[in-house]
N, C-alpha and C positions, 0 to 999 in steps of 0.2 A: 504493500499500499503505500503510495506516493502522491506528493503534490501534483493538481491538474497541470498540464502544459502550461508554459509561460510565454509572452514574447520576450525575444531577448535577441543582441546583437544591432547593428544598423537598420536591417530590415523590419526588425521587430516581429519578426515570425513566430508562431507558436513553437517552441522546441521542448522536448521531454526533459526530465530531470535525469540525473545520471544514473539514479537508481532504476527508472524506467528502462533507460537504455541498456544496462547490462541484464535487466529481469526478460526483457524479449529477446535479447541475444541467446539467454539460458532456457527459454521456452517456460519461464514462471509467469503464470496469470499476473495481471496488474489490475488494482482497482485505484481510481482515483477521484473520490468524491470531493465536491468543493468544501465540505463541512462533514464534519462526524455526528451533528446533534439531530439530525433526522432518523427516524427506524428503518427508513429505507437503505440509509448508508450503514447503519450497525448491523442490519440483518444479516450480510454476508460473513462478517467477523463471529456471528453465534455459530452460523452454520461450521466454522471451522474446527470446533471443538477443542481448540487450543488450551494447553495446560497455561501458557504465559504468552506476553505479546512483548517484544523488545523494539524500544521506540528511540530513534537517532535522529536529531535535527529536523523532524518531521514537519514542524512550521504549523500545525492545526492543534487546537485544544482538544484535548480528549475528555469528553463529559464523563461523569460518574458512571453511567451507564456502561460505556466501554470500559473504563478503568476496573470494573467487577465483573467483566464478559468472563475472563479466563481464572479458574481456580486460584493459580499461583500469581495472579496481579499481572501488573505491568511494571517493565522495569527500563529505566532511561541512562542512555550514556550520556553523561553532560562533562562539556570540558573545563571544568575549574575545580577547585578545593572547594566544596560546598562547606560553609553557607556564604563563602566567598564569592561574588558575581553569579548571582542566580540571574537567570533572564537569557536575552536573546542573542547577547554579543560578548561572551565572558572571555573568550581568546584575546579579541582587540581591546578591551579594557584593561586587561591584565598588562598588556603591553604599554598601554598609555598610563596607567598609573606606577608603571616603573616597578612591578612586582619581580621578585627574583625567582617565584616558580610559578608553576601552574600544576594541572594535573587533569586526571580523568575521575570522575565518580559516577559508578552504578548505584543508582537510588532506586527505591521500589515508589512509583508513583503516587500519590494522592491530587485531590482536586487542586492545590496551591500551586503557586510558580517556582517549581524546582525545592519544594518544602519538603519532600518525602525522606524517609529514612535511609541511610546510605547502607548499601551492600558491602562495598569494597572502594576504596579511593587509594588512588598510588600518584606520588608525585613527579614533576617532569621540570626541570630546570628551564628558565627562559635565559637562552644564551644572547651573548651581546648583538650578534648578527642576525638574530632571529627578527623576521616580519611575522605578520600574523598569518601569513600562507604557510610558510615554513612550519611554525609552532603547530597550527592545526593538523597538518600532514602527520606530525609526529604523533599528536594526541590520538587520531583518527588510529593509527597503526597501533598505538596503545591499547585504546577500547576495543579494537578487534581481536587483541590477542585476550583481553578481561572478561568479554563476554562470554565465550564457552566456557571458562574457568567458574564463572560465577552460575550459569546455567547446571553445571555439573554438580553442583553442591547447594542449590538455590533452597532447597527444602531443609538444609542444615543449618543455614546462616541465619543468625539473630541480626535484624536491622538495627542501626544506631540511630537514635534520633539526632537531628542536627542540632547543635548548640544554638543558643538565643542571641549568645555575643556573635559580635564578628560578620553579620549579614551585611552584604553588600549588594546591589542590583546593576547588572549589566546592560541597561537600556539601549534599543535598537538606535544604532547610529545612522546618520543622513549625511548626504555630501556637503552640508553646509558644516556639519560637526569637523570637516576633514580640512577646512580651511586653516591654515598657519598663522599663528601669532608670532610674530618675530618679538614681542617683548617680553615673551617668557625665554627662560634659561636655554642653553642650547640641548641640554639632556632631554628638557622636556620636549621640544621642538622635535628632537630626533626620534622619540618615543612615538611622538604623533605619526610623524612619516613613516614609521616601522608599522605601526598599527594600523594603517590605511593602505599598506599593501599585502594584497593584490587589488584591494578594494576597498573604494573607488578612488583610490589616489590622494594623498595629501596633496594640498593646492595653495597658490599665493596669486596675488595679482600681477601682471608686468604689461606696462603699458596698457592697462585697460583690458587685457586677455587673461586667461589662465595658463599659469605654468605649473604643472604637476611635478610634484618632487617624488622620485621613488627610491631614492637613497640617497643617504648624507653620512656625514661624520664628523667628529668634533675637530676643529681646528683650531685651540687655544685660543690666546687673545684675539680680538678684532675690533678695529677703530670704528666710530660712527654712530649714527642713533640706529636703532634696532631694524633691520631691512635693507642696510647699506651694503651694495654688492661690491667687492672687490675681485681683481683678477688673480688667476693661481694656474701653475703648470697642470694641475691635476682638476683644475675644476674653480669655479668661483667660491669666496666664502662670503657667507653673509653675517652680519653681525647681529646678534640676539640681545636678548636682555641680560645674558651673562655669559660672554664666550662668544666665539665664531664657530659657524657650521659649514663644512666643505661639502657643495652640492654636487653627488658624485654621478648621479644618473637622473634626469629631467626630460621633460616631453612639453614642449611649447605648445598651445593650441592650435589644434589642425595639423600637427606634425606627429611625425614617430617618436619613440623615445631614443634619447642620444646620451653620450658620457656628458658629463661636465665639462670635460676639455675640451669636445667637439661645440657643445654649445658656446662657450668664449669664443672659439675660432670664429664660429659663425656670426658673431658680432662685431669681431676685429676690436678698432679703437672706440666702437659707440655701444660699449655695453650700459645698459640703462644702470643709474644709479640707484635705485630705490625700489626693491619689492614692497608691495602692498599686503 
């Protein structure tokens, strides 16, 4: 069961989810109801006579009737160290906030938002070079290893209630959230760049157009007001609220990605003085 086909790409044509693509390739029947609140959508689940449902990044709310359908309940694979970062974007928020670790929590679902008791939880360090795509890939692989192990001993595991302290929420992020604020310290700006790679890309304003920044690195001290650009052999350095940040990979609006060094060479002596 996966989300309905959604418009994607430049042509905004309906595209299936990766789950559907793989299921069709493997000859597995696919259900794509727009909601699970109707009896019509719930009926096929009851007919499965399943012991347990496994939910991973499904995107639809499971009503109480669905949660109670399998006798062993529903388990969810969540990419955070619960109760930190309940919600829609736990990987991005962990990087945004500079967390040293993330992880995978396998929990038994209840009607709340990621509030169910935990069956298994494993930490995964967040590396300096991680962006949200790289981290999510590692967490997905970790989750895939954990699920069969949990299922094998599900009836013997005592679920552990989540503590009331330390609860944070990873709200859904928007393209506007990806806008860079150069008045923040360099490390904070770099965390935002990493968190929004690969989607939707952190961005700034350059001569009235968007400049996406895909990769950057701290560059020590830098002169000028936040947003001031200076040239460098390995790419431009931008002044922030504290320290400089070297832009390693950028994408001007309407153009392909390029290295920071190629970006500087493209402007020659006319490199803009300030990013907005």
